[in-house]
N, C-alpha and C positions, 0 to 999 in steps of 0.2 A: 364273112357274115352266112350266116343258114336260118331257116326259118324252120318253126315246129307248128300244124294246129292241131290244133287237137278238136274231136267232135264229138258230138254224143246224139244216142238215140231220142225219140222225142218220148219213150216209157224208160228212159235212161237204164236201159236194162245192159248198154252193150255200149262202151265207150273207144274211139279209134283215134290215135296220136299218129300223125304223119311229119316226115322232116325233108329237108331240102337240102341237103351239106355238101353241094362239091365245092366251095370254098372251105370249109372245117376241112375236107381229106386231102384241099391242093395243099394248105399247109400242111398236112402228115408227111406231103410227100415231099415239100419242100423242109422241112427242119430231118426228117427220118435218112433222106434219099432212098426211100425207097425205089424195090423192082415195080414190074407192072401186076404184079400176084400178090406182092405183101402190099400194096397200097388198096388191093382192094379188098384182102380179109380186115387190115386196122380198119381200113374205112367202113368196112360195116359193123365191128365192134363199137367203132367210135360212136357211131350211128343209135345204135342196139342202145349203148350206154346212155348216151342224150336224152333217147326218148326215155327210158325207164329213169334217169335219175330228173327228168322231169314231173315225176308224177310223184315228189316225196313234197313232204307236206313241212318241215323246216326248213327256214333260210339259209342253215348251217348244216343241213345236213347231205348228206355224201354218197353216191354208191361206186364200188369199184368192181369190174367184172375182168376177172383171169383167165384167158384159155392156154393149156401147155397139153396138147396131142401126139406130144410128142414125132412133129412134125419138122422139116429144116428150117422153120420159121423159128423156132422153138415157141417161148414164152412170149403171149399177146398179151396184152390189157391196155385197158382204160377208165379213166374217172371224169365221173359227172357232178357238176352240183345241181342244188336243188332248181334251179331256171335253164336245165340244159348243156351248158358250156361245158364242155368238156376236153379232157389233151387225151394222148396216148403214146403209147409204148412198145417198143418190138424189141427180141434179145439178136436178132436175126435179118435186117432190113430188107438184105439184098438175097432175093431167090431165083435162080435159073429153073424150071421145070415144063416141061409140056403140056403142050395145052389138054383139057381134059376130053372125053369122049364126044362130047356135042361142041367141042373147037373153041369152048370157053378158060376164062384163067382158071387152075386148078385149084381153089384157095383152100380147098381140103388138102389136097397133097401137099399145098403148104403149112398148114396149121396142124395137119395129121387130125386122127380118129384116137387113137389108144390115148387116152389122158383125160383131165376132167376138168370141169366150168365153176368156178366158185364167182360169187355174189359176195361183198362184203358191204351191209348197209351200216355207218355211222350214223345214227339218228339223236346223237346227243344222252343218249342214256351209259351206264355204269360200262356194258359191255354194247361193241357192235353186232349185228344179225348176221351170221355166218350161214349162206347155205350154198352147195354142193350138187353136183351131176354127174354123172359118167360122160361124156363128147360122144355122141351119138352120129353125127354127120361129116363135123369140119368146118362146115359150109355157113357157119353163124348163126343164121334165121332159125334153120331147125334146133339150133342148141339152144338158142333162146327159148323157144317155143318148148320146148320138152321142159328148162329149168322150172316156167314159169306153173304149169302144170302140174310139173313131180314138186318142188320145191313150196310151188307157195300156193298150189291149189285153184290155179285159177286159169280157163278152158283160153287157149289164147289163140294167135295165128301172127307170126314177124315172116315179111318179107323186105331183103333189104338188097341192094345192088351196087356197084361201083363201075361205073364207066372208063376205062381207061386209054388215052389217047398213044399212036407210035412212039410219041415223043417223051412217054410216060408222063405228060398232066394231065387232068381230070377232066372230061368230057362232060358226064355228071355220076351224081350222087342221092341218093334219096331210101326210104325208107317208110314202112310203116309196120305197128304193133295196134293189132285189135283183142282189145279182153272183155269177155263175156260174162257176165254177173251173173250171180246164183240163180237172183230169181225171173232169167231170159226165160222167153218160152221156147218150145220145141219150134214154134211156125220163125221167131226172131232166129234160132239156128240155122235152122232151114235158110232162110234168107243171105245171110252171113255167109256159108257155106255154098249159094250158088255166087253170090256176086264174086267170094274171091277166083271158084274155079272160072269165070269170066272175066279176070283181069290179066291184063298183059305185066311183062315185067315194068318193074317199076323203072330203071333204067330206058326200057320201050317208050311208057308214060314221057317218062319227062324228053326222051329226045322228039319226040312228037310233038311236042310245047304244049302238052297237056301240065298245068299246074298246079302246084302240091294242096290247092285248096281245094279243085274238083278231085285228088287223090282219095282224098282226107274224107271227102263230099260221098265217093264212088263207092267205097268202101262201106260204107252203111245203107247203100242207092236202096229204095225200099223201105226204111224205118223213118222217114221224117227228122232225119238228121239236121243237128243246129252245132256251129260255130262254140266252141267253149273258150277256146286261144288262141289267141295269134300273136306268136313270140318272135323276138329275135335272138337266135343264141351264136356261139362261135369257139374256135378252138382259146382254150385260156389256161394256161399256168399261173398258176398261186406263188411260185418260188421268187425266196428273196432271201435277201445276203441273214438277214437275220432267222430265217427255216435254214440255213445249209449252217449257220454258229452253231444254235442246237443241236443240229444232226451231227457237225461233230463232237460237240460235247457227249454226246450220249455214248462215243462208241468208246469213251473212259479213258483217263489220267495217262494212263502206260502209253497207248496207240496217239496220245498226242503229244507226248513227248517226240516218241520217236518220228512224229512228222514234223515236229519242232527244229531237228536235224537240218531239215532241207532251208535254204536261202528263201523259200515261198514253195506252195502248195497249191494247184488249180483244182476245183472242184467242178462239175460240169451238171446242169442239168438234163436229166435222161426225159424229160418230156418237149423243153423247148430250144433245148440246148444253150442256153445263155451260161457261160462260165464266171464264177468268185472265185478270186484270187486273193490268199491269203498270206503277209509276211509273216518270215520267223518269228516277229516281235508280236503279230498280232495271235501267233496259236497259242505262244508264252503265256497272251494274258487271257485267253480261254483257261489253259490251263487252272489256273490262278483263280 
């Protein structure tokens, strides 16, 4: 389980959402058997997606964020519902590269910087909303900030961090997104900039025992913040046998007939690893 705390300034001009997600990122490592740097990369993306999903209005709304910077990790993606529950996948879960020049996991080196960050919001309308921006850093938080400013015209600050233990388990994981609304005053913006400047990294704050509530309040310090929401979130895959059946039907009769030549087939969910086995008779039934 994880938690999202959302705070708002007294004049309602700034909203900050913060997440504690050690268990969620730990589940990502368990399911995908990621190396340290890919745990950090996919964990960061999952947390950002969870925070952005939490802001969706409809109960059935979803958001999918995909990044491919032509790095060795390949495509990474995460999907969140409107409650902040998230699932994630990565093309190449094991990447072994040197630490970056700061002696930290080289997330940008794993993700790459030559590619696109895309956001798909399914809001229950006829067509989903799709936004794309070039990847500018590969560190993910900066790319999310750039997306929000460029594609959604929302001045924002995003910070994300994952600390991985030597045995590849997750020590801490968290992050926040600050969104500044159009009517925010110059004084308010100056306060936010100063707060961000004075903050330590998210993982350092969590390692020092600073709670997610305290982080959510710290980022709006001086603006008389109040807590809007306090929600439990989790790594949650919504796959089912029925969904897999629909996916198989969608590939067409010809391909299903080829599959029916085998005694049974196995379909694995990329998000949770659940295995769905279909017998020859069941595939023939789907054809009919």
